[in-house]
Structures are given as structure tokens and as C-alpha cells.
C-alpha positions, 0 to 999 in steps of 0.5 A, a space after each residue: 499499500 503506497 502512501 502519499 506525501 500528504 498521508 505520510 506527513 499526517 502519519 508521522 505527525 500522528 505517531 510523533 504525537 502519540 510518542 510525545 504523549 507517552 513520553 509526556 505521561 510516562 517520563 516528563 511527568 514523573 520527573 516534574 513531580 519528583 523535582 517538585 517534590 525535591 524542591 519542596 523538601 529542600 525548602 523544608 530542610 532549609 527552613 529546619 536548618 535556619 531554625 536549628 541555627 537560630 536555636 543554636 544562636 539563642 542557646 549561646 545568648 542564653 548561656 551568656 545570660 545565664 553565666 551572667 545571672 550566675 555571676 550577678 546573684 545566683 547564690 547558694 544562700 537563700 537569705 542573700 538571694 532574697 536580700 538581693 531581690 529585695 534591693 533590686 526591687 526597691 531600686 527599680 521602684 525608686 527609679 521608675 516612680 512606682 510606690 510599693 505597698 508590700 513585698 511578701 516572699 514565699 519560699 517554694 521547695 525546689 527540685 533538684 539543684 535550684 530552689 525558688 522564691 516567690 514574691 508577691 508585691 503590690 504598688 501604685 503609680 502612673 501607667 508610665 511608672 508601672 510600665 517602667 517597673 515591669 520593664 526593669 523587672 523583665 530585663 533584670 540582670 539577676 535571676 528574676 521572672 515575672 510570673 503574673 501581674 494584675 493591673 487596675 485603675 483607682 479611678 476613671 481617668 486611669 491616672 493612678 494605676 495599682 499593680 500586683 505582681 508575682 515574681 520568683 527568683 532561683 537559687 542553687 540548693 546545696 546537695 547533701 553530701 553522700 554518706 561514706 560507707 562503713 
């Protein structure tokens, strides 16, 4: 059967179209899918690496801060730790203009190497003095943590604020020496 030139061109075009569709379906599409998956995996892994690097950087900063806190006042003596926090609270309230009403310490039982002392304090002052005081407590160079606070207003103008803050500090507990066997 002899094909004309036109029929041969149509047949070559049809066969090449079928070959192209088969190649596209079974070769190119899987390659494109794998490439997309690889790109997504790469982006996910890059994000994880970036997050891990940020964690390592934060660890370095926190280690420096912890060393500074230990140098500035992490003590084994409970009374010294308590006195240090009292002094810091009083100095900070004076600098910020917050008038302290009361400071009540509460020694909590500690687990492991660290013990905890909680302080509940109340004070009055302007909104600016309260925020300065809270900022000083938050950025303290001694081991001090704001656990909670309540803010209220004495009048409708809110020119005088009352604040009740629960702070805590830690101290290193002395480990009991192991008894020597007899």
C-alpha cells in the first residue's frame, strides 16, 4: 500500500504526537513531580536548618545570660538571694516612680539543684511608672521572672494605676554530701 506524501506527513505527525504523549505521561510528568517534591523537601530542610541555627544562636545568648546571672547573684544562700531581690525591687521602684505597698516572699520547695523564692508585691503609680517597673523586672540582670501581674485603675481617668505582681527568683541548693560507707 503506497502512501501519498500528504498521508505520510499526517502519519508521521500522528505517530510523533502519540510518542510525545507517551513520553510526557510516563517520563516527563514523573520527572516534574519528583522535581517539585525535591524542591519542597529542600525548602522544608532549609527552613529546619535556619530554625536550628536560630536555636543554636539563642542557646549561645542564653548561656551568656545564664553565666551573667550566675555572676550577678545566683547564690546558694537563701537569705542573700532574697535580700538581693528585695534590693533590686526597691531600687527599680525608686527609679521608675512606683510606690510599693508590700512585698511578701514565699519560699517554695525546689526540685534538684535549683530552689525558688516567690515574691508577691503590690504598688501604685502612673501608667508610665508601672510599665517602666515591669520593664526593669523583665530585663533584670539577676535571675528574676515575672510569673503574673494584675493591673487596675483607682479611678475612671486611669491616672493612678495599681499593680500586683508575682515574681520569682532561683537559687542553687546545696546538695547533701553522700555518707561514706562503713
